[in-house]
C-alpha positions in Angstrom: -34.1 84.3 -44.8 -33.2 87.0 -42.2 -33.2 84.8 -39.1 -32.0 87.4 -36.7 -29.0 86.7 -34.5 -29.7 86.8 -30.8 -28.2 89.8 -29.0 -26.0 88.6 -26.1 -26.5 89.9 -22.6 -22.7 90.5 -22.4 -21.8 94.0 -23.6 -20.2 94.3 -27.0 -16.6 95.4 -27.3 -16.0 99.1 -28.0 -14.6 99.0 -31.6 -12.6 102.0 -32.8 -11.9 101.2 -36.4 -10.9 98.7 -39.0 -7.2 98.2 -38.4 -5.7 95.6 -40.7 -6.5 92.6 -42.9 -4.6 89.3 -43.1 -4.5 88.0 -46.6 -3.2 84.5 -47.5 -1.4 84.7 -50.8 0.1 81.9 -52.9 3.2 83.7 -54.2 4.7 86.0 -51.6 7.2 87.6 -54.0 4.6 88.5 -56.6 2.4 89.9 -53.9 5.3 92.0 -52.5 5.9 93.4 -55.9 2.3 94.4 -56.3 1.7 95.9 -52.8 5.2 97.4 -52.2 6.9 98.1 -55.5 3.7 99.2 -57.4 1.2 100.5 -54.7 4.0 101.8 -52.4 2.9 100.4 -49.0 5.6 100.4 -46.4 7.3 97.2 -45.2 7.4 97.2 -41.4 8.8 93.6 -41.1 9.1 90.6 -43.3 10.4 87.1 -43.4 10.1 84.1 -45.7 6.5 83.4 -44.6 4.9 86.8 -44.1 5.1 90.6 -44.9 3.7 93.2 -42.6 2.8 96.4 -44.4 1.4 99.8 -43.4 0.2 103.0 -45.0 2.0 106.3 -44.7 -0.1 107.9 -41.9 -0.3 104.8 -39.8 1.4 104.5 -36.4 0.4 100.9 -35.5 2.6 98.1 -36.7 0.7 97.2 -39.9 -2.5 97.6 -41.9 -2.0 94.5 -44.1 -0.4 91.1 -43.6 0.5 89.0 -46.6 1.0 85.4 -45.4 2.1 82.6 -47.7 -0.3 79.8 -48.0 -1.7 77.1 -50.3 -4.9 78.9 -51.2 -5.7 82.6 -51.6 -8.1 83.7 -48.9 -8.7 86.0 -46.0 -7.5 84.9 -42.6 -8.8 87.9 -40.6 -10.7 91.1 -40.7 -9.0 92.9 -37.8 -10.5 95.7 -35.7 -8.8 97.8 -33.0 -10.8 98.2 -29.7 -10.6 101.0 -27.2 -8.9 99.2 -24.3 -7.5 95.8 -23.2 -10.8 95.2 -21.3 -12.6 95.3 -24.7 -10.7 92.2 -25.8 -12.1 90.4 -22.8 -15.5 91.9 -23.6 -15.3 90.5 -27.2 -14.5 87.0 -25.8 -17.5 87.1 -23.5 -19.8 88.5 -26.3 -18.9 85.8 -28.8 -18.7 83.0 -26.3 -22.2 83.7 -25.3 -23.2 83.4 -29.0 -21.6 80.0 -29.2 -19.0 81.1 -31.7 -15.5 79.6 -32.2 -13.0 81.8 -30.4 -9.2 81.7 -30.1 -7.3 83.9 -27.6 -3.9 84.8 -28.9 -1.1 86.0 -26.6 1.3 88.8 -27.3 3.6 87.9 -30.1 1.4 85.3 -31.7 0.9 87.9 -34.5 4.0 90.0 -35.1 3.4 93.6 -33.8 0.1 92.8 -32.1 -0.5 92.1 -28.4 -3.2 90.1 -26.6 -6.0 89.5 -29.1 -9.1 87.5 -29.8 -9.9 85.8 -33.1 -13.5 84.5 -33.7 -15.6 83.1 -36.5 -18.7 85.3 -36.2 -22.3 84.1 -36.7 -22.1 85.3 -40.3 -19.0 83.0 -40.9 -16.4 85.7 -41.1 -13.0 85.5 -39.3 -12.7 88.6 -37.1 -9.9 89.7 -34.8 -10.1 92.2 -31.9 -7.0 93.8 -30.3 -5.8 96.8 -28.4 -2.1 96.3 -27.7 0.2 97.0 -30.7 3.7 98.0 -31.4 4.0 101.7 -32.4 6.1 102.5 -35.5 7.1 105.8 -37.2 4.2 107.7 -38.8 5.5 108.7 -42.2 3.1 111.5 -42.8 5.9 114.1 -42.9 8.3 111.9 -44.9 7.6 113.6 -48.2 11.0 112.3 -49.4 9.5 108.8 -49.4 6.0 109.5 -50.6 5.1 108.7 -54.2 2.4 110.5 -56.3 0.0 107.6 -55.6 0.7 107.5 -51.9 -1.7 105.3 -49.8 -2.2 107.1 -46.5 -4.8 105.0 -44.5 -6.6 101.8 -44.4 -10.2 102.9 -45.0 -12.5 99.9 -45.0 -13.4 96.3 -45.7 -16.3 95.0 -47.8 -17.9 91.7 -47.0 -20.2 89.5 -49.2 -23.0 87.8 -47.3 -26.2 86.0 -48.4 -28.5 87.8 -46.0 -27.7 91.6 -45.7 -30.6 92.4 -43.4 -29.4 89.7 -40.9 -25.8 90.9 -41.2 -26.8 94.5 -40.6 -28.8 93.6 -37.5 -25.8 91.7 -36.1 -23.4 94.6 -36.9 -25.7 97.0 -35.1 -25.5 94.8 -32.0 -21.7 95.4 -32.2 -22.3 99.2 -32.1 -21.9 99.8 -35.8 -24.2 102.5 -37.4 -25.6 102.3 -41.0 -24.7 105.3 -43.1 -26.0 104.3 -46.5 -27.8 101.3 -48.1 -29.3 100.1 -51.4 -32.8 98.7 -51.4 -35.9 98.1 -53.6 -39.6 99.0 -53.2 -40.2 95.7 -51.6 -37.7 96.3 -48.8 -35.0 94.0 -49.9 -31.6 95.4 -48.8 -28.9 94.6 -51.3 -26.0 96.3 -49.5 -25.3 98.4 -46.4 -22.4 100.6 -45.3 -21.7 100.5 -41.5 -19.2 102.5 -39.5 -17.5 103.0 -36.1 -15.1 105.8 -37.1 -16.7 108.9 -38.4 -16.5 108.1 -42.1 -19.0 106.4 -44.4 -17.9 102.9 -43.4 -15.4 100.6 -41.7 -17.0 97.7 -43.5 -19.9 97.1 -45.8 -22.2 94.2 -46.2 -22.9 93.3 -49.8 -25.5 90.8 -50.9 -24.2 87.7 -52.6 -22.9 84.2 -52.1 -20.8 84.2 -48.9 -19.2 84.6 -46.5 -16.5 86.1 -48.8 -14.4 89.2 -48.9 -15.3 91.6 -51.7 -12.4 94.1 -51.2 -10.1 95.9 -48.8 -9.7 99.6 -49.4 -6.8 102.1 -48.8 -7.3 105.8 -49.0 -5.3 108.5 -50.8 -5.6 112.2 -50.1 -6.9 113.3 -53.4 -8.2 112.2 -56.8 -5.0 112.9 -58.6 -3.3 110.3 -56.4 -5.5 107.7 -57.9 -4.9 109.0 -61.5 -1.1 108.7 -60.7 -1.6 105.0 -59.8 -3.4 104.4 -63.1 -0.6 106.1 -65.0 2.0 104.0 -63.1 0.2 100.8 -63.9 0.0 101.8 -67.5 3.7 102.6 -67.7 4.5 99.2 -66.1 2.2 97.4 -68.6 0.1 96.3 -65.7 -3.2 97.9 -66.7 -4.8 94.5 -66.7 -4.8 94.8 -62.8 -7.4 97.5 -63.2 -10.9 95.9 -62.8 -13.0 99.0 -62.6 -12.6 102.7 -62.6 -11.4 105.3 -62.0 -14.7 106.8 -61.2 -16.9 108.4 -58.5 -19.4 106.4 -56.4 -22.9 107.7 -55.7 -22.9 105.7 -52.5 -20.2 107.4 -50.3 -19.5 110.1 -52.9 -16.0 108.8 -53.0 -13.6 108.7 -56.0 -12.5 105.1 -56.5 -10.3 102.6 -58.4 -10.6 98.8 -58.1 -7.6 96.6 -58.7 -6.9 92.8 -58.5 -3.7 91.6 -56.9 -1.8 88.5 -58.3 -4.1 86.1 -56.4 -7.3 87.9 -57.5 -7.9 89.7 -54.1 -9.7 92.9 -54.8 -8.2 96.2 -53.6 -10.0 99.5 -53.7 -8.2 102.8 -53.8 -10.5 105.4 -52.3 -10.7 109.1 -51.5 -13.0 112.0 -50.5 -16.0 110.5 -48.7 -17.7 112.6 -46.0 -18.0 113.0 -42.2 -20.6 110.9 -40.5 -19.8 111.4 -36.8 -22.9 113.4 -35.6 -25.4 111.3 -33.6 -28.2 112.3 -36.0 -26.3 111.7 -39.2 -29.1 110.8 -41.7 -29.2 107.4 -43.5 -29.0 107.8 -47.2 -30.9 105.0 -49.0 -30.5 104.3 -52.7 -33.0 102.7 -55.1 -31.4 99.5 -56.5 -32.6 100.6 -60.0 -30.7 103.9 -59.7 -27.7 103.5 -62.1 -25.8 106.3 -60.3 -25.5 104.6 -56.9 -22.5 102.5 -58.0 -21.0 105.0 -60.4 -22.0 108.7 -60.3 -21.3 109.1 -64.0 -23.5 106.2 -64.9 -20.7 103.9 -66.1 -21.4 100.2 -66.4 -20.2 97.9 -63.7 -18.2 94.9 -64.9 -19.8 91.5 -64.1 -16.7 90.3 -62.2 -17.3 93.0 -59.6 -20.7 91.5 -58.8 -19.7 87.8 -59.1 -16.1 87.4 -57.8 -14.8 87.6 -54.3 -12.2 86.0 -52.0 -12.7 83.0 -49.8 -12.5 83.4 -46.0 -10.9 81.0 -43.6 -12.0 79.5 -40.2 -9.6 79.6 -37.3 -8.0 76.4 -38.4 -7.1 77.8 -41.8 -9.8 75.9 -43.7 -12.0 77.7 -46.3 -15.5 78.5 -45.0 -18.3 77.0 -47.1 -20.0 79.5 -49.4 -23.7 79.8 -49.0 -25.8 80.9 -52.0 -27.9 84.0 -51.7 -31.6 83.1 -51.9 -33.1 86.6 -52.1 -33.0 88.5 -55.4 -29.6 88.8 -56.8 -28.5 92.4 -57.4 -26.5 91.5 -60.5 -29.7 90.2 -62.1 -31.5 93.4 -61.1 -28.8 95.8 -62.2 -26.4 94.6 -64.9 -28.6 96.2 -67.5 -29.4 99.3 -65.3 -25.7 100.0 -64.8 -25.4 101.3 -68.3 -25.9 105.0 -69.3 -29.7 104.8 -69.2 -31.4 107.1 -66.6 -33.2 104.6 -64.5 -34.4 106.6 -61.4 -38.1 106.3 -60.9 -40.3 109.4 -60.8 -40.4 112.8 -62.4 -36.9 114.4 -62.5 -38.1 117.8 -63.8 -37.9 119.3 -60.3 -34.2 118.6 -60.2 -31.9 116.0 -58.9 -32.8 114.0 -55.7 -30.2 111.7 -54.2 -32.1 108.4 -54.0 -34.3 109.0 -51.0 -33.3 109.7 -47.5 -34.8 108.0 -44.5 
């Protein structure tokens, strides 16, 4: 596969970070209960059609939009850019690629100013914006914070049938790869790419796509994630837990994966590492290494590999899902994700973290 996407002559927009996701949900009240009453996200605004939510350390209007619709899907992966000029740059960049674009004036999305929505060459709906309404940052409002307080939007994770092609395109947008998973033949199964100085703003995971694997919110510490698990248990909602808690090998972060009432996957995430130096080394993991997904060697449930959310085009229609034709990671790893020690080579000299390139 891997037909590389041409790099436009127009400069790429200067992307700062992932900023928010717009989810389409089928039952707004049920979603509000999950994200607000259970997970504790803060309501900035709401009406009968949409709820705008933010995390406790955020100062922009929202990190998550829940919009009522007929089919559960993702309407936008939204990134903030450095200046208003970069919205223009994004339009020129994607127009040169022949992508569908839609310029949205201030007020089209509540809390967001002039913005551009596109369907990128990989089939994902992206948004780029700079102007936004500022709201109260609640980092000091300890009277409002819960034991499982969500403090930041950390990243997205996207499912695509050709990871190498996706990585090449993201690099043309100025993203840098921090970690990946590959085999001895050079097949890349997943890659983590960043703009802010963390492990990732988004990840490209191999599979049938375009689809959204998960959206991730950060807590300060591991105990905050344990508190969320305790709360879900007390509410008799433990069936929302799909996987974890545990620690990833990739990113070194502590994690928990939940499914919302529509099946959208949400990761709760904490304690990855700084990646901002220009010579930050790439960490590359062997696909057969059972510790890359879970540091403790725990098995990964099949749904985590197979299931993901549909994404929409700019007219609100579901994008067709293209099957992955390269080797499927689930076929490679469903057995290797048990407690067997699968790393190749002699381990008598001590632990080696995959291999670093």
